[in-house]
C-alpha positions in Angstrom: -7.7 18.0 3.8 -5.9 14.7 3.5 -5.6 13.6 -0.2 -4.0 10.4 -1.4 -3.6 9.5 -5.0 -2.8 5.9 -6.0 -1.2 5.0 -9.3 1.0 2.4 -11.0 -1.4 -0.5 -11.4 -1.8 -2.5 -14.6 -1.9 -5.8 -16.3 1.1 -8.1 -15.8 1.9 -11.8 -16.3 2.5 -14.1 -13.3 6.0 -13.7 -12.1 6.2 -10.1 -13.2 6.6 -6.9 -11.3 4.7 -3.6 -10.7 5.5 -0.6 -8.6 2.6 1.3 -7.0 2.8 4.9 -5.9 0.8 6.8 -3.3 1.2 10.5 -3.5 0.0 12.6 -0.5 -1.0 16.2 0.0 -3.0 18.3 2.5 -1.3 17.1 5.7 2.0 16.8 7.4 3.2 13.6 5.7 5.9 12.8 8.2 3.3 12.5 11.0 1.4 9.7 9.3 1.9 6.0 8.7 0.8 4.9 5.2 -0.7 1.6 4.4 -1.6 -0.3 1.2 -4.7 -2.4 1.1 -6.4 -4.5 -1.6 -9.8 -5.7 -2.5 -10.4 -8.6 -4.8 -13.7 -9.1 -6.5 -16.3 -10.4 -4.1 -13.9 -10.2 -1.1 -13.3 -7.8 1.7 -10.5 -5.2 1.6 -7.4 -6.4 3.5 -4.2 -4.8 4.6 -1.2 -5.7 2.5 1.6 -3.6 4.0 2.2 -0.4 6.0 5.1 1.8 6.9 5.6 3.9 9.9 5.7 7.7 9.9 9.4 7.7 10.8 10.2 5.0 8.2 11.6 2.6 10.8 8.9 0.0 11.0 7.0 -2.0 8.4 4.3 -4.7 8.3 3.5 -7.2 5.5 0.8 -9.7 5.4 2.1 -13.2 5.2 1.1 -13.9 1.6 3.3 -11.0 0.3 6.3 -11.3 2.5 9.5 -11.6 0.5 7.7 -10.4 -2.7 6.5 -6.9 -1.8 8.6 -4.0 -0.5 7.2 -0.8 0.9 9.2 2.4 1.1 8.6 6.1 1.6 10.2 9.3 0.7 9.2 12.0 3.1 10.8 14.7 0.9 8.4 13.8 -1.9 5.4 12.9 0.2 5.3 9.5 -1.6 5.0 5.9 -0.6 6.0 3.1 -3.0 4.9 -0.5 -3.0 7.3 -2.6 -5.1 5.6 -5.9 -6.1 7.6 -8.7 -7.5 6.9 -12.4 -8.3 3.3 -11.5 -8.8 0.7 -14.2 -8.6 -2.9 -14.3 -10.0 -4.2 -14.2 -6.5 -2.6 -10.7 -6.1 -5.2 -9.4 -8.6 -7.2 -6.7 -6.8 -7.8 -3.0 -6.6 -5.1 -1.5 -4.4 -5.6 1.5 -2.2 -3.4 3.5 0.0 -4.6 5.1 3.3 -3.1 7.1 6.1 -3.0 6.9 9.9 -1.7 9.5 12.2 0.5 7.5 14.6 4.1 7.0 15.7 3.5 3.4 16.8 5.4 0.5 15.3 3.6 -1.1 12.4 1.5 -4.2 13.1 -1.6 -5.9 11.9 -3.5 -4.5 14.8 -3.3 -1.0 13.4 -4.8 -1.8 10.0 -8.5 -1.2 10.9 -7.6 2.4 11.9 -6.3 3.6 8.6 -8.4 6.3 6.9 -8.5 8.7 4.0 -8.4 6.2 1.2 -7.0 6.9 -2.3 -9.2 6.2 -5.3 -7.6 2.8 -6.0 -5.5 1.4 -8.8 -6.3 -1.9 -10.5 -3.7 -4.7 -10.5 -4.4 -7.7 -12.7 -2.0 -10.6 -12.8 -2.7 -13.1 -15.6 -1.7 -16.8 -15.3 
């Protein structure tokens, strides 16, 4: 059974940083791409970033490029999302999810991610 646990959210001032962590169990981690998504109040969940199973391809939505960095450690079954220069519009519940694929990462793959974590709240104050 695929299990993902998100953590690392919190309250931070605009311009600050947070690091989110997604810990995985119950599946062969190295066979799965991992994605981060977020859902702001009253809005749909959107893809933020994802990283390929082999750690050689990443995707970022335009609004976070240059501010967020995704990484993975296949020895620890963990994916990190380092978020810097945070803005109030980054406020949302952040979720990680998994997709069994070896394809290069792209926006087109985002609808296929499954097995969501429980979410972690990120609040950026102005």
